[in-house]
Residue, then its C-alpha position, 0 to 999 in steps of 0.5 A: m611449549d612447542v611452536f609450529n610453523l605449519n607452511s614447513g611442517y617443522v616444530r620447536d621446543n620453545k625456549n624463549w621466555v616472551i613466547g611463554r609469556i604470550v601464550r600464558d596471557h593469551e590462555t587467560r584472557i580466551s578462557k574468560e572469553h570464551p570459555c572451554d570446559r572439556g575438548i579443545r579450543i583454537t584461537i586464529y590470529d592475524g598478524k599486524p604491522n610493528k611500529n616498533t624497531l628492532t631495539k624497541f618496545s612499547y611502553d604501557w601503563i605498567h610503566a607508570f605502575g612501577l614508577f609510581w612504587i618507586v616513588v612511593q618507596l622513595g618517599i618512605a625512606a625519606i621520612p627519617a632524613a626529615l624527621d631525624g635527619d638520618w639519610s641512611v634509609f633514603l641512600v640505601t634505598g636509592v643506591g638499591t633502585c638505581l642498581a636495579q633500573g641500571h640491571g635492567t637496562l642492559p643491552q643484553w635483554t634487548a638482545e635476547k628478547l627482541p627478534n632480529r626478523q619481523n616480517a614473517k609471512f608463515i602461520f604459526a601454531l603455538t601450544t604446550g603439546n598433546g593434552s592441551k586445551d589451547i592452541m593459538i594459531i597466527k597467520g604472518h601476513g609478512c608482517c609477524l615475529h618469526l616465531e620459529e626463529f625466535a623460539v631458539t634465539d641464539t645465546p648471546r655468547n654468539a654475535r647474532p643476538w647482537e645484530k640488530f644494533s647495527k641494524y638500527k641507526p636513527s636518522q634524524i635528531h630532533s631532541p636530546v633523547e633522540m640525541l642519547t639514543r643515537t649514541c648509544s646506537v653507534i656505540l652498540s653498532y660494535a656489539t657483534r665484534e669479538w674479542l677472546g671468542i666473545p661478542l664486545g655486547f656480552w663482554y658489557t654485561l659481564l664488567a656491568s655485573v662485575l661492577q654491580t655485584l661490588i657495589w650490592i655488596a657494599l650496600l649490604i654492608t651498609v644495611a648491616s651498619i643501620k641501627t636505626n629506623t631500620w623499620y622503613l627498610l623493612v616497609v620499602g623492601f616490602i612494597g618492592m616485592f609486592q611490586n615484582g610480584i603484582i607486575g609478574a603477574i599481570g598479564r599484557p596484550p601481545e603488542s607490548r611484547n612486539l607481536p601485534i595481532s587481532m582475532s580474525i572475523d567469522g570465517p567458513v567454521a571459527k566464530q569470532g576467530v575461535i574454534i571450540r570442539n569436544r573432540v580434538m580431531e573434529a577441531l583440527m578438521d575444522l581448521t583445515g577449513e580457516l586455513g584453507s588447506k589440510e596441509y597445514v594443520k597435519p604437523l597438529c595432527k601428529e602432535f595430538f595423535p602421534g599413534d595410529l588413526r582411526p580408518e575413517e579419519d585417515q581416509w578423511w586426511n588422505g581425501s576422502k572426507s564423504a564418509h567421515e563427513q557423513q558420520r560427523i553429521e548424524e553424531r551431531s544430529s543424534r545429540g544435538i548441535p551445540v552453539e559453538q558447533a553450528m558451522v561445520a566444514t565440508 
């Protein structure tokens, strides 16, 4: 998948998991709201201020969903203890749950999945490239994630991804939770310092992973020694796999990934922030009317049309629009204008 900075014309090959999920969930949702059987669909969004800090994300019902199934797993694991006094299944389930949750709370995931810059003014385009049926346009307005930088985030073995921890320090403390947050922030503020050429934050991940590996091995040995009530362990494991599969497949709104956006209102061409055309070239030409300049759209034109353009199309992009616009009007008149193509850029 590619991330375009339409202001500079640069394109990045996306390496970021979060951006990939944003595009996946967008395509799933927009395909239901604005079907496009052929041609291309361009959706235009406006960036909105992000209420979260550099090291925070939004909690939603999915977190409650996961917590519910954890409670169910522990409840099932407690049945042998209640009936037979056998606490082995509950012990294995409880320790395994703590290990999994502990690994998920490692600060490295915050360093990798939350960007440092959240005030981009650029216009970004997200698409899987030539042949794709979807283009996602995001106008930064000075309050958007810097998606171009986010697409090629540095490795956590470098100090830069850890800089966000030194930038965030809660100034006021009103509860024990905020006290814990402040303490963690102070500790992680040293994460950018290096030892043996590796940031201390990454050393924390290494040490935690080694320790957890040893505990997991001990836990597996314990599981192998259990001779009774093993069906409860199988049920607990099945629920865990079911939960992970469901949560991984559920789509989430962009704001839950620190990218709050809203679809643009009707513009010169777009209807409800969406442009749908049977021909890609027509869609890109109409997009220039929404963005205000064909210079913003030229990077996308090069991506979808890497070869030579038709003479009339080449003239259109070079400023002589009249001939090709007349041809477009005649073609639409001859076949009838679909509803989604009623508004045309001039």
